[in-house]
All heavy atoms as an XYZ file, in Angstrom:
665
protein
N      16.189      1.414     -4.260
C      14.749      1.193     -4.324
C      14.129      1.607     -2.991
O      14.643      1.290     -1.935
C      14.453     -0.276     -4.637
C      12.985     -0.565     -4.614
S      12.204     -1.491     -5.938
C      12.901     -1.004     -7.449
N      13.009      2.298     -3.056
C      12.311      2.761     -1.863
C      11.650      1.591     -1.142
O      11.265      0.603     -1.758
C      11.257      3.793     -2.249
N      11.520      1.721      0.161
C      10.814      0.726      0.958
C       9.317      0.924      0.772
O       8.823      2.048      0.855
C      11.168      0.893      2.452
O      12.577      0.744      2.602
C      10.450     -0.126      3.306
N       8.609     -0.166      0.525
C       7.155     -0.109      0.343
C       6.503     -0.834      1.508
O       6.875     -1.959      1.842
C       6.731     -0.759     -0.989
C       5.215     -0.744     -1.138
C       7.393     -0.049     -2.160
N       5.548     -0.161      2.139
C       4.786     -0.743      3.245
C       3.320     -0.719      2.869
O       2.816      0.297      2.388
C       5.016      0.045      4.548
O       6.417      0.061      4.830
C       4.263     -0.574      5.710
N       2.662     -1.845      3.100
C       1.268     -1.997      2.708
C       0.489     -2.600      3.876
O       0.799     -3.693      4.323
C       1.210     -2.923      1.490
C      -0.136     -3.221      0.885
C      -0.010     -3.205     -0.624
C      -0.651     -4.559      1.334
N      -0.465     -1.850      4.407
C      -1.395     -2.387      5.401
C      -2.507     -3.074      4.632
O      -3.059     -2.499      3.683
C      -1.988     -1.270      6.261
C      -1.044     -0.729      7.310
C      -0.066      0.202      6.992
C      -1.152     -1.143      8.637
C       0.782      0.710      7.953
C      -0.306     -0.636      9.602
C       0.658      0.290      9.260
O       1.500      0.786     10.219
N      -2.852     -4.301      5.023
C      -3.824     -5.061      4.242
C      -4.688     -5.943      5.120
O      -4.473     -6.068      6.321
C      -3.094     -5.932      3.220
O      -2.410     -6.981      3.884
N      -5.650     -6.563      4.452
C      -6.541     -7.544      5.060
C      -6.575     -8.757      4.137
O      -6.486     -8.616      2.917
C      -7.941     -6.946      5.200
O      -8.839     -7.894      5.700
N      -6.697     -9.937      4.717
C      -6.647    -11.161      3.922
C      -7.750    -11.266      2.871
O      -7.534    -11.837      1.815
C      -6.719    -12.392      4.827
C      -5.412    -12.639      5.545
O      -4.351    -12.171      5.071
O      -5.437    -13.305      6.594
N      -8.919    -10.748      3.155
C     -10.065    -10.956      2.259
C     -10.445     -9.702      1.495
O     -11.589     -9.535      1.099
C     -11.258    -11.487      3.063
C     -10.891    -12.766      3.782
C     -10.644    -12.773      5.144
C     -10.737    -13.952      3.062
C     -10.279    -13.953      5.786
C     -10.367    -15.127      3.705
C     -10.148    -15.120      5.066
O      -9.761    -16.276      5.694
N      -9.482     -8.852      1.243
C      -9.724     -7.574      0.577
C      -9.282     -7.662     -0.883
O      -8.095     -7.824     -1.164
C      -8.929     -6.490      1.309
S      -8.769     -4.950      0.407
N     -10.228     -7.565     -1.830
C      -9.839     -7.652     -3.243
C      -8.957     -6.484     -3.690
O      -8.119     -6.643     -4.578
C     -11.175     -7.660     -3.988
C     -12.163     -7.079     -3.035
C     -11.667     -7.403     -1.657
N      -9.106     -5.332     -3.068
C      -8.266     -4.189     -3.424
C      -6.828     -4.412     -2.956
O      -5.883     -4.027     -3.631
C      -8.833     -2.891     -2.842
C     -10.166     -2.527     -3.419
C     -11.328     -2.767     -2.704
C     -10.266     -1.984     -4.689
C     -12.561     -2.454     -3.241
C     -11.499     -1.670     -5.236
C     -12.653     -1.904     -4.512
N      -6.678     -5.063     -1.807
C      -5.339     -5.423     -1.314
C      -4.678     -6.389     -2.289
O      -3.500     -6.239     -2.627
C      -5.429     -6.056      0.072
S      -6.128     -4.971      1.325
N      -5.441     -7.354     -2.747
C      -4.924     -8.347     -3.693
C      -4.459     -7.668     -4.974
O      -3.368     -7.955     -5.484
C      -5.998     -9.405     -4.010
O      -6.365    -10.050     -2.783
C      -5.498    -10.431     -5.007
N      -5.255     -6.742     -5.493
C      -4.881     -6.039     -6.732
C      -3.620     -5.211     -6.544
O      -2.744     -5.184     -7.408
C      -6.032     -5.137     -7.198
C      -7.194     -5.921     -7.788
C      -8.235     -5.022     -8.431
N      -7.655     -4.279     -9.540
C      -7.847     -2.977     -9.746
N      -8.603     -2.276     -8.947
N      -7.293     -2.369    -10.766
N      -3.522     -4.513     -5.414
C      -2.338     -3.691     -5.150
C      -1.089     -4.566     -5.051
O      -0.043     -4.250     -5.633
C      -2.533     -2.881     -3.869
N      -1.202     -5.701     -4.363
C      -0.070     -6.614     -4.231
C       0.306     -7.209     -5.589
O       1.490     -7.380     -5.886
C      -0.376     -7.710     -3.209
C      -0.445     -7.173     -1.785
C      -0.593     -8.269     -0.760
C      -1.992     -8.807     -0.704
N      -2.197     -9.764      0.403
N      -0.682     -7.498     -6.422
C      -0.398     -8.028     -7.757
C       0.398     -7.026     -8.585
O       1.339     -7.400     -9.292
C      -1.694     -8.398     -8.477
C      -2.337     -9.656     -7.956
C      -3.717     -9.909     -8.567
O      -4.377     -8.999     -9.070
N      -4.156    -11.161     -8.505
N       0.020     -5.758     -8.509
C       0.753     -4.736     -9.265
C       2.195     -4.642     -8.766
O       3.136     -4.609     -9.565
C       0.061     -3.375     -9.147
C       0.774     -2.202     -9.815
C       0.984     -2.447    -11.313
C       0.005     -0.909     -9.588
N       2.377     -4.623     -7.461
C       3.730     -4.548     -6.913
C       4.539     -5.789     -7.279
O       5.720     -5.686     -7.640
C       3.675     -4.354     -5.398
C       3.096     -3.015     -4.935
C       2.866     -3.021     -3.433
C       3.989     -1.857     -5.351
N       3.918     -6.945     -7.212
C       4.611     -8.185     -7.596
C       4.973     -8.175     -9.084
O       6.052     -8.629     -9.462
C       3.767     -9.408     -7.269
C       3.748     -9.723     -5.793
O       4.714     -9.477     -5.079
N       2.643    -10.278     -5.320
N       4.058     -7.675     -9.927
C       4.321     -7.598    -11.355
C       5.547     -6.725    -11.631
O       6.333     -7.002    -12.533
C       3.104     -7.039    -12.089
C       3.251     -6.964    -13.594
S       1.881     -6.097    -14.381
C       2.309     -4.407    -14.013
N       5.712     -5.693    -10.816
C       6.857     -4.798    -10.960
C       8.080     -5.322    -10.211
O       9.105     -4.648    -10.161
C       6.496     -3.397    -10.461
C       5.479     -2.727    -11.345
C       5.277     -1.303    -10.915
C       4.702     -0.496    -12.046
N       5.597     -0.327    -13.192
N       7.951     -6.500     -9.631
C       9.023     -7.144     -8.870
C       9.524     -6.260     -7.729
O      10.722     -6.104     -7.511
C      10.163     -7.561     -9.791
C       9.719     -8.559    -10.829
C      10.827     -8.973    -11.767
O      11.862     -8.336    -11.857
N      10.607    -10.069    -12.480
N       8.550     -5.674     -7.019
C       8.848     -4.805     -5.893
C       8.568     -5.569     -4.606
O       7.460     -6.068     -4.404
C       7.970     -3.525     -5.943
C       8.137     -2.699     -4.694
C       8.292     -2.724     -7.185
N       9.569     -5.654     -3.761
C       9.367     -6.258     -2.439
C       8.623     -5.245     -1.567
O       8.822     -4.031     -1.696
C      10.710     -6.600     -1.815
N       7.756     -5.748     -0.705
C       7.009     -4.843      0.174
C       6.827     -5.486      1.533
O       6.815     -6.704      1.671
C       5.657     -4.446     -0.434
C       4.790     -5.601     -0.853
C       3.901     -6.168      0.037
C       4.871     -6.115     -2.142
C       3.090     -7.234     -0.359
C       4.068     -7.168     -2.544
C       3.180     -7.734     -1.646
N       6.709     -4.635      2.528
C       6.403     -5.066      3.887
C       4.891     -5.046      4.040
O       4.287     -3.979      3.938
C       7.034     -4.127      4.919
C       8.534     -4.032      4.767
O       9.200     -5.034      4.560
N       9.053     -2.826      4.842
N       4.310     -6.200      4.272
C       2.856     -6.285      4.423
C       2.517     -6.385      5.902
O       3.042     -7.232      6.618
C       2.310     -7.493      3.677
C       0.805     -7.608      3.752
C       0.257     -8.742      2.912
O       1.052     -9.546      2.379
O      -0.974     -8.824      2.790
N       1.632     -5.512      6.333
C       1.164     -5.513      7.713
C      -0.328     -5.809      7.683
O      -1.110     -4.999      7.175
C       1.433     -4.163      8.399
C       2.932     -3.840      8.344
C       0.916     -4.189      9.833
C       3.276     -2.432      8.779
N      -0.711     -6.964      8.183
C      -2.125     -7.357      8.165
C      -2.834     -6.783      9.391
O      -2.322     -6.869     10.505
C      -2.237     -8.874      8.143
C      -1.801     -9.458      6.811
C      -2.168    -10.928      6.701
N      -1.844    -11.439      5.396
C      -0.671    -11.996      5.088
N       0.266    -12.102      5.992
N      -0.457    -12.446      3.874
N      -4.030     -6.251      9.159
C      -4.807     -5.640     10.235
C      -5.927     -6.547     10.734
O      -6.599     -6.211     11.709
C      -5.389     -4.265      9.804
C      -4.274     -3.301      9.423
C      -6.372     -4.409      8.663
N      -6.117     -7.703     10.090
C      -7.191     -8.620     10.488
C      -7.065     -9.000     11.962
O      -6.034     -9.504     12.390
C      -7.142     -9.910      9.658
C      -7.406     -9.656      8.190
O      -8.373     -8.939      7.887
O      -6.631    -10.157      7.362
N      -8.126     -8.760     12.717
C      -8.164     -9.167     14.123
C      -7.153     -8.456     14.997
O      -6.843     -8.939     16.088
N      -6.622     -7.348     14.523
C      -5.618     -6.608     15.288
C      -6.027     -5.136     15.385
O      -5.528     -4.285     14.634
C      -4.248     -6.743     14.629
C      -3.775     -8.182     14.555
C      -2.307     -8.256     14.262
O      -1.500     -7.657     14.961
N      -1.962     -8.987     13.217
N      -6.928     -4.824     16.299
C      -7.435     -3.449     16.381
C      -6.343     -2.412     16.641
O      -6.437     -1.294     16.141
C      -8.454     -3.494     17.514
C      -8.289     -4.812     18.189
C      -7.555     -5.707     17.270
N      -5.308     -2.760     17.376
C      -4.233     -1.793     17.635
C      -3.462     -1.474     16.361
O      -3.086     -0.321     16.119
C      -3.282     -2.320     18.709
C      -3.886     -2.309     20.086
C      -2.906     -2.785     21.130
C      -3.579     -2.786     22.491
N      -2.677     -3.255     23.538
N      -3.250     -2.485     15.541
C      -2.538     -2.271     14.273
C      -3.408     -1.453     13.319
O      -2.929     -0.542     12.651
C      -2.125     -3.620     13.639
C      -1.490     -3.416     12.272
C      -1.178     -4.370     14.560
N      -4.700     -1.758     13.266
C      -5.619     -0.977     12.419
C      -5.663      0.475     12.902
O      -5.638      1.408     12.090
C      -7.022     -1.577     12.422
C      -7.979     -0.814     11.498
C      -9.354     -1.441     11.452
N      -9.394     -2.649     10.670
C      -9.598     -2.678      9.340
N      -9.771     -1.558      8.661
N      -9.654     -3.821      8.711
N      -5.683      0.686     14.211
C      -5.695      2.038     14.764
C      -4.418      2.786     14.380
O      -4.461      3.955     14.005
C      -5.849      1.994     16.289
C      -5.974      3.350     16.938
C      -7.212      4.107     16.513
O      -8.273      3.515     16.308
N      -7.089      5.409     16.361
N      -3.292      2.092     14.448
C      -2.013      2.683     14.040
C      -2.081      3.121     12.575
O      -1.660      4.226     12.231
C      -0.904      1.655     14.228
C       0.435      2.054     13.653
C       1.411      0.886     13.698
O       1.853      0.525     14.799
O       1.711      0.329     12.618
N      -2.629      2.253     11.714
C      -2.770      2.571     10.294
C      -3.648      3.800     10.110
O      -3.320      4.702      9.338
C      -3.374      1.384      9.537
C      -3.631      1.649      8.065
S      -4.825      0.513      7.333
C      -6.375      1.139      8.008
N      -4.757      3.854     10.836
C      -5.690      4.974     10.690
C      -5.055      6.281     11.164
O      -5.251      7.327     10.541
C      -6.985      4.682     11.454
C      -7.782      3.574     10.817
S      -9.340      3.035     11.583
C      -9.505      3.894     13.072
N      -4.286      6.222     12.233
C      -3.623      7.429     12.726
C      -2.573      7.922     11.745
O      -2.431      9.124     11.522
C      -3.000      7.157     14.095
C      -4.031      7.019     15.194
C      -3.450      6.564     16.515
O      -2.199      6.465     16.641
O      -4.238      6.296     17.441
N      -1.837      6.992     11.145
C      -0.796      7.373     10.191
C      -1.368      7.885      8.880
O      -0.828      8.818      8.286
C       0.115      6.174      9.905
C       1.045      5.827     11.044
C       1.809      4.546     10.785
C       2.776      4.678      9.629
N       3.571      3.453      9.419
N      -2.462      7.263      8.412
C      -2.986      7.586      7.084
C      -4.159      8.557      7.091
O      -4.435      9.190      6.073
C      -3.427      6.304      6.376
O      -4.567      5.751      7.016
N      -4.883      8.608      8.204
C      -6.102      9.400      8.231
C      -7.257      8.696      7.537
O      -8.310      9.284      7.305
N      -7.077      7.437      7.197
C      -8.094      6.646      6.497
C      -8.354      5.359      7.267
O      -7.497      4.897      8.006
C      -7.634      6.304      5.075
C      -7.411      7.521      4.206
C      -6.988      7.105      2.837
N      -6.745      8.248      1.976
C      -6.409      8.136      0.700
N      -6.277      6.946      0.136
N      -6.197      9.204     -0.020
N      -9.521      4.761      7.037
C      -9.872      3.534      7.763
C      -9.960      2.298      6.873
O     -10.180      1.210      7.352
C     -11.188      3.729      8.525
C     -12.370      3.918      7.632
N     -12.698      5.139      7.083
C     -13.288      3.044      7.181
C     -13.766      4.997      6.337
N     -14.152      3.740      6.375
N      -9.787      2.469      5.572
C      -9.899      1.332      4.650
C      -8.522      0.781      4.294
O      -7.510      1.476      4.400
C     -10.610      1.757      3.354
O      -9.865      2.813      2.743
C     -12.034      2.211      3.637
N      -8.509     -0.475      3.882
C      -7.280     -1.096      3.391
C      -7.422     -1.337      1.900
O      -8.545     -1.437      1.413
C      -6.987     -2.438      4.119
C      -6.549     -2.190      5.530
C      -8.151     -3.396      4.070
N      -6.341     -1.370      1.171
C      -4.979     -1.200      1.651
C      -4.629      0.272      1.848
O      -5.274      1.156      1.273
C      -4.142     -1.773      0.505
C      -4.945     -1.450     -0.724
C      -6.379     -1.617     -0.278
N      -3.631      0.499      2.672
C      -2.985      1.808      2.781
C      -1.519      1.556      2.483
O      -0.910      0.647      3.041
C      -3.174      2.427      4.168
C      -4.603      2.848      4.445
C      -5.149      3.834      3.425
O      -4.451      4.769      3.006
N      -6.386      3.623      2.995
N      -0.982      2.358      1.577
C       0.341      2.073      1.014
C       1.260      3.281      1.185
O       0.858      4.415      0.911
C       0.207      1.729     -0.491
C      -0.783      0.572     -0.679
C       1.566      1.417     -1.101
C      -1.362      0.470     -2.063
N       2.484      2.981      1.622
C       3.538      3.974      1.717
C       4.682      3.550      0.817
O       5.045      2.373      0.778
C       4.073      4.084      3.147
C       3.234      4.896      4.053
C       3.448      6.199      4.423
C       2.042      4.493      4.737
N       2.456      6.614      5.278
C       1.578      5.578      5.487
C       1.311      3.297      4.770
C       0.439      5.515      6.264
C       0.177      3.232      5.544
C      -0.254      4.338      6.283
N       5.235      4.506      0.111
C       6.466      4.286     -0.644
C       7.484      5.223     -0.016
O       7.342      6.447     -0.095
C       6.285      4.558     -2.145
C       5.235      3.612     -2.722
C       7.619      4.415     -2.873
C       4.884      3.858     -4.179
N       8.471      4.621      0.628
C       9.372      5.423      1.447
C       8.555      6.037      2.575
O       7.758      5.351      3.221
N       8.694      7.307      2.782
C       7.932      8.015      3.824
C       6.630      8.607      3.282
O       5.851      9.175      4.034
C       8.790      9.131      4.431
C      10.025      8.630      5.152
C       9.680      7.774      6.357
O       8.789      8.154      7.129
O      10.317      6.710      6.514
N       6.404      8.488      1.977
C       5.230      9.104      1.346
C       4.036      8.159      1.361
O       4.091      7.057      0.818
C       5.549      9.501     -0.087
C       4.375     10.175     -0.779
C       4.725     10.645     -2.178
O       5.885     10.772     -2.531
N       3.702     10.905     -2.970
N       2.946      8.623      1.953
C       1.690      7.871      1.916
C       1.060      8.116      0.551
O       0.758      9.247      0.189
C       0.760      8.353      3.042
C      -0.558      7.677      3.036
N      -1.737      8.372      2.904
C      -0.894      6.364      3.133
C      -2.747      7.510      2.935
N      -2.256      6.292      3.065
N       0.894      7.036     -0.221
C       0.327      7.200     -1.561
C      -1.169      6.907     -1.574
O      -1.835      7.198     -2.557
C       1.050      6.351     -2.623
C       2.498      6.784     -2.745
C       0.964      4.876     -2.332
N      -1.690      6.315     -0.516
C      -3.122      6.043     -0.439
C      -3.432      4.574     -0.602
O      -2.680      3.714     -0.140
N      -4.537      4.298     -1.283
C      -5.015      2.934     -1.443
C      -4.735      2.376     -2.820
O      -3.917      2.897     -3.584
N      -5.448      1.323     -3.143
C      -5.265      0.615     -4.416
C      -5.520      1.534     -5.611
O      -4.718      1.579     -6.544
C      -6.200     -0.593     -4.452
S      -6.088     -1.548     -5.972
N      -6.625      2.255     -5.596
C      -6.939      3.138     -6.719
C      -5.859      4.192     -6.905
O      -5.505      4.537     -8.040
C      -8.300      3.807     -6.526
C      -9.455      2.825     -6.639
O      -9.258      1.713     -7.195
O     -10.562      3.160     -6.166
N      -5.328      4.699     -5.788
C      -4.270      5.705     -5.858
C      -2.992      5.111     -6.461
O      -2.316      5.760     -7.254
C      -3.978      6.268     -4.462
C      -5.214      6.870     -3.817
O      -5.840      7.747     -4.441
O      -5.561      6.443     -2.704
N      -2.681      3.879     -6.078
C      -1.500      3.197     -6.613
C      -1.636      3.001     -8.123
O      -0.707      3.281     -8.884
C      -1.315      1.853     -5.915
C      -0.043      1.088     -6.253
C       1.180      1.807     -5.685
C      -0.117     -0.331     -5.714
N      -2.805      2.558     -8.571
C      -3.026      2.360    -10.003
C      -3.049      3.682    -10.762
O      -2.621      3.747    -11.914
C      -4.300      1.545    -10.250
C      -4.055      0.061    -10.214
C      -4.072     -0.632     -9.021
C      -3.782     -0.637    -11.385
C      -3.825     -2.000     -8.977
C      -3.536     -2.012    -11.356
C      -3.559     -2.688    -10.148
N      -3.518      4.749    -10.113
C      -3.495      6.071    -10.754
C      -2.053      6.516    -10.992
O      -1.731      7.054    -12.060
C      -4.240      7.090     -9.899
N      -1.181      6.277    -10.019
C       0.232      6.600    -10.206
C       0.826      5.814    -11.368
O       1.610      6.337    -12.148
C       1.017      6.309     -8.924
C       0.793      7.263     -7.760
C       1.423      6.713     -6.490
C       1.356      8.642     -8.094
N       0.435      4.555    -11.476
C       0.913      3.720    -12.581
C       0.423      4.267    -13.926
O       1.192      4.391    -14.879
C       0.450      2.272    -12.373
C       0.772      1.344    -13.505
C       2.261      1.032    -13.671
O       3.111      1.553    -12.926
O       2.570      0.267    -14.595
N      -0.856      4.621    -14.005
C      -1.417      5.170    -15.254
C      -0.729      6.476    -15.649
O      -0.524      6.758    -16.827
C      -2.924      5.410    -15.123
C      -3.770      4.194    -15.328
C      -5.241      4.538    -15.437
N      -5.739      5.352    -14.339
C      -6.136      4.878    -13.154
N      -6.078      3.585    -12.903
N      -6.576      5.688    -12.216
N      -0.400      7.286    -14.630
C       0.247      8.579    -14.878
C       1.755      8.436    -15.091
O       2.454      9.436    -15.237
C      -0.027      9.520    -13.702
C      -1.495      9.857    -13.542
C      -1.806     10.480    -12.179
O      -0.871     10.718    -11.376
O      -2.992     10.712    -11.910
N       2.232      7.194    -15.077
C       3.653      6.877    -15.249
C       4.530      7.559    -14.204
O       5.642      8.002    -14.495
C       4.105      7.220    -16.671
C       3.350      6.421    -17.713
C       3.766      6.744    -19.132
O       4.499      7.695    -19.388
N       3.300      5.944    -20.061
N       4.021      7.640    -12.968
C       4.776      8.233    -11.857
C       5.217      7.193    -10.838
O       6.061      7.481     -9.989
C       3.911      9.289    -11.150
C       3.559     10.475    -12.024
C       2.682     11.454    -11.279
C       2.319     12.629    -12.167
N       1.404     13.565    -11.472
N       4.656      5.979    -10.927
C       4.939      4.970     -9.916
C       6.387      4.519     -9.938
O       7.026      4.417     -8.888
C       3.992      3.783    -10.086
C       4.127      2.654     -9.053
C       3.964      3.185     -7.634
C       3.124      1.557     -9.352
N       6.934      4.252    -11.105
C       8.302      3.757    -11.183
C       9.305      4.728    -10.561
O      10.247      4.315     -9.885
C       8.683      3.452    -12.636
C       7.956      2.234    -13.173
O       7.473      1.403    -12.375
O       7.840      2.116    -14.409
N       9.112      6.016    -10.779
C      10.015      7.020    -10.201
C       9.930      7.009     -8.682
O      10.958      7.107     -7.995
C       9.690      8.400    -10.742
N       8.722      6.880     -8.150
C       8.561      6.812     -6.684
C       9.244      5.564     -6.134
O       9.917      5.624     -5.100
C       7.083      6.774     -6.303
C       6.365      8.095     -6.167
C       4.890      7.847     -5.844
C       6.991      8.943     -5.096
N       9.053      4.453     -6.817
C       9.644      3.200     -6.357
C      11.161      3.233     -6.424
O      11.836      2.617     -5.605
C       9.110      2.031     -7.189
C       7.631      1.706     -7.007
C       7.172      0.708     -8.054
C       7.351      1.193     -5.592
N      11.705      3.957     -7.378
C      13.158      4.052     -7.525
C      13.786      4.842     -6.379
O      14.971      4.706     -6.109
C      13.514      4.686     -8.863
N      12.955      5.657     -5.710
C      13.450      6.418     -4.570
C      13.987      7.706     -5.030
O      14.688      8.465     -4.701
């Protein structure tokens, strides 16, 4: 199974939805919270090129945010990515 990393914020409904989907699929993930941590948020922005949360990586592949994660699920591509 691929390693999943998710940058998130405590009060972000999109973060909650992304985590719910991963939990539903019984996928463990590394959550990195950016709340009150400008250096961590800057790291996320440099890695992703984006400033919004969540930002999600499956293995070394940046898949994007919540909408991108759900798009992969709709296209039936998420499980293959998660399998590594």
